[in-house]
C-alpha positions as CSV (number, residue, x, y, z in Angstrom):
1,M,-27.1,97.8,29.5
2,T,-29.4,95.0,30.3
3,N,-28.0,92.6,32.9
4,M,-30.8,89.9,33.0
5,L,-34.3,89.2,31.8
6,V,-36.3,88.0,34.8
7,G,-39.7,86.5,34.1
8,Y,-42.7,86.1,36.4
9,A,-45.6,83.8,35.8
10,R,-48.8,83.3,38.0
11,T,-52.1,81.5,37.9
12,S,-54.8,81.8,40.5
13,T,-55.3,78.1,41.1
14,V,-53.3,74.9,41.0
15,E,-55.8,73.5,38.4
16,Q,-54.4,76.0,35.9
17,H,-51.3,74.0,35.0
18,A,-51.6,74.6,31.3
19,G,-51.9,78.4,31.7
20,L,-48.8,78.5,33.9
21,D,-46.9,76.3,31.5
22,A,-47.8,78.5,28.6
23,Q,-46.6,81.6,30.5
24,V,-43.3,80.0,31.4
25,R,-42.9,78.9,27.8
26,D,-43.6,82.4,26.5
27,L,-41.2,84.0,29.0
28,R,-38.4,81.6,28.1
29,A,-39.1,82.3,24.4
30,A,-38.8,86.1,25.1
31,G,-35.3,85.4,26.5
32,C,-35.8,85.2,30.2
33,E,-32.9,83.6,31.9
34,K,-34.7,83.2,35.2
35,V,-38.4,82.6,35.5
36,L,-40.2,82.6,38.9
37,S,-43.7,81.2,39.0
38,E,-46.5,80.7,41.6
39,Q,-50.1,79.5,41.8
40,V,-51.9,82.0,44.1
41,S,-54.8,84.4,43.8
42,S,-53.8,88.0,43.0
43,V,-55.5,89.1,46.2
44,A,-53.4,86.8,48.4
45,K,-49.9,87.3,49.5
46,R,-47.7,86.6,46.5
47,A,-44.4,85.5,48.1
48,T,-42.7,84.6,44.8
49,L,-43.6,88.0,43.3
50,E,-42.0,89.6,46.3
51,Q,-38.9,87.4,45.8
52,A,-38.7,88.3,42.1
53,L,-39.1,92.0,42.8
54,D,-36.3,91.8,45.4
55,F,-34.1,89.8,43.1
56,V,-34.0,92.2,40.1
57,R,-31.1,94.7,40.0
58,D,-30.3,97.9,38.2
59,G,-30.3,97.2,34.4
60,D,-32.4,94.1,34.7
61,V,-35.8,93.8,32.9
62,F,-38.8,92.3,34.6
63,V,-41.0,90.4,32.1
64,V,-44.6,89.2,32.4
65,T,-47.0,87.8,29.8
66,K,-50.0,90.0,30.7
67,P,-50.6,92.7,33.3
68,D,-53.2,90.7,35.2
69,R,-50.5,88.1,36.0
70,L,-48.6,90.8,37.8
71,A,-51.1,93.2,39.4
72,R,-54.6,93.1,40.9
73,S,-55.5,96.7,39.8
74,T,-54.3,99.7,37.9
75,S,-52.9,101.3,41.0
76,D,-51.2,98.1,42.0
77,L,-49.6,97.8,38.6
78,L,-48.4,101.4,38.6
79,S,-47.1,100.9,42.1
80,I,-45.0,97.9,41.0
81,V,-43.7,99.9,38.0
82,E,-42.7,102.6,40.4
83,R,-40.9,100.1,42.6
84,L,-39.1,98.6,39.6
85,E,-38.1,102.1,38.3
86,A,-36.7,103.0,41.7
87,K,-34.3,100.0,41.3
88,G,-33.4,100.9,37.7
89,V,-35.4,98.0,36.4
90,G,-37.6,98.1,33.3
91,L,-40.9,96.2,32.8
92,V,-41.9,94.4,29.7
93,I,-45.4,93.1,29.3
94,L,-45.5,90.7,26.3
95,S,-49.2,91.1,25.6
96,M,-51.2,94.1,26.7
97,G,-54.1,95.1,24.4
98,G,-52.5,93.0,21.7
99,Q,-49.1,94.7,21.8
100,K,-45.8,94.5,23.7
101,I,-45.3,97.2,26.3
102,D,-41.8,98.2,27.4
103,T,-41.6,100.8,30.2
104,R,-38.0,101.6,29.4
105,S,-39.3,104.1,26.9
106,S,-41.5,107.2,27.5
107,T,-44.0,105.9,24.9
108,G,-44.1,102.5,26.7
109,K,-44.8,104.2,30.1
110,L,-47.6,106.2,28.5
111,M,-49.1,103.2,26.8
112,L,-49.0,101.2,30.0
113,T,-50.8,103.8,31.9
114,M,-53.5,104.3,29.2
115,L,-54.1,100.6,28.6
116,A,-54.2,99.8,32.3
117,A,-56.8,102.5,32.8
118,V,-58.9,101.1,29.9
119,A,-58.5,97.6,31.3
120,A,-59.7,98.8,34.7
121,F,-62.7,100.6,33.1
122,E,-63.6,97.4,31.2
123,R,-63.4,95.3,34.4
124,D,-65.7,97.8,36.2
125,L,-68.2,97.6,33.3
126,M,-68.1,93.8,33.4
127,L,-68.6,93.7,37.2
128,E,-71.5,96.1,36.8
129,R,-73.1,93.9,34.2
130,Q,-72.5,90.9,36.5
131,R,-74.3,92.7,39.4
132,E,-77.2,93.6,37.1
133,G,-77.4,89.9,36.0
134,I,-77.4,88.7,39.5
135,A,-80.1,91.2,40.6
136,K,-82.3,90.1,37.6
137,A,-81.7,86.4,38.4
138,K,-82.7,87.0,42.1
139,A,-85.8,88.9,41.0
140,D,-86.7,86.0,38.7
141,G,-86.1,83.5,41.6
142,K,-83.2,81.8,39.6
143,Y,-80.3,82.9,41.8
144,R,-79.3,80.9,44.8
145,G,-75.8,82.2,45.5
146,R,-72.8,80.2,46.6
147,A,-73.4,77.2,48.8
148,P,-71.9,77.7,52.2
149,T,-68.7,75.7,52.3
150,A,-68.7,74.8,56.0
151,R,-72.3,73.5,55.9
152,R,-71.3,70.9,53.3
153,Q,-69.0,69.4,56.0
154,A,-71.6,69.3,58.7
155,S,-71.7,65.5,58.9
156,E,-67.9,65.4,59.2
157,V,-68.0,68.0,62.0
158,L,-70.6,65.9,63.9
159,R,-68.6,62.7,63.3
160,L,-65.4,64.4,64.7
161,K,-67.3,65.9,67.7
162,A,-68.8,62.4,68.5
163,A,-65.2,61.0,68.4
164,G,-64.3,63.5,71.1
165,V,-62.4,66.0,69.0
166,K,-62.5,69.6,70.3
167,P,-64.1,72.3,68.1
168,T,-60.9,74.2,67.5
169,E,-59.2,71.0,66.3
170,I,-62.2,70.2,64.1
171,A,-61.9,73.6,62.5
172,G,-58.2,73.0,61.9
173,Q,-58.6,69.5,60.4
174,L,-61.4,70.6,58.1
175,G,-60.1,74.0,57.1
176,I,-63.1,75.9,58.3
177,G,-63.6,78.6,60.9
178,R,-64.2,77.8,64.5
179,A,-67.4,79.9,64.4
180,S,-68.7,77.6,61.6
181,V,-68.0,74.5,63.7
182,Y,-69.9,76.0,66.7
183,R,-72.7,77.1,64.4
184,I,-73.1,73.6,63.0
185,L,-72.9,72.0,66.5
186,G,-75.5,74.6,67.7
187,D,-77.8,73.9,64.8
188,M,-77.6,70.2,65.4
189,S,-78.2,70.2,69.1
190,P,-81.6,69.5,70.5
191,T,-83.5,72.5,71.7
């Protein structure tokens, strides 16, 4: 017997409102009575996911729109499935490889494992192509890489220092590392 359908929605950044709204809409359309959502990278601590996993009880069904909204890797996904199964909770993924996956059946568990492995393989191939493209761009002199974020705030670091603010406080106010503050101050000091 199913007690409750509990949905979980996640986007990586706060700018992705439309994506989060679409997930919530799809979870509600699937019958989720409770939907928990957060905007955080999959590699960060996902507090709302932990709340949702703690909330579900025996007989509940945990629902997500896609596997990448739930897990950061195949092993992470399978670990979450194992955790849910230990509580007597099923997992439904509304769209995985174009089809709905329900781990409450043996076929659903098999399909989840196979499709997760294929997705991981595709991601590895994409990252490999990306690395090759970056190497080619570097060889052609067209790749500059990411601009250092702390360096962009050098003038603000210097302004705060001139105002008598201590380096640790500067780092806190600007959201950069203390070492970056000292590096900027060191680069700008006369030799």
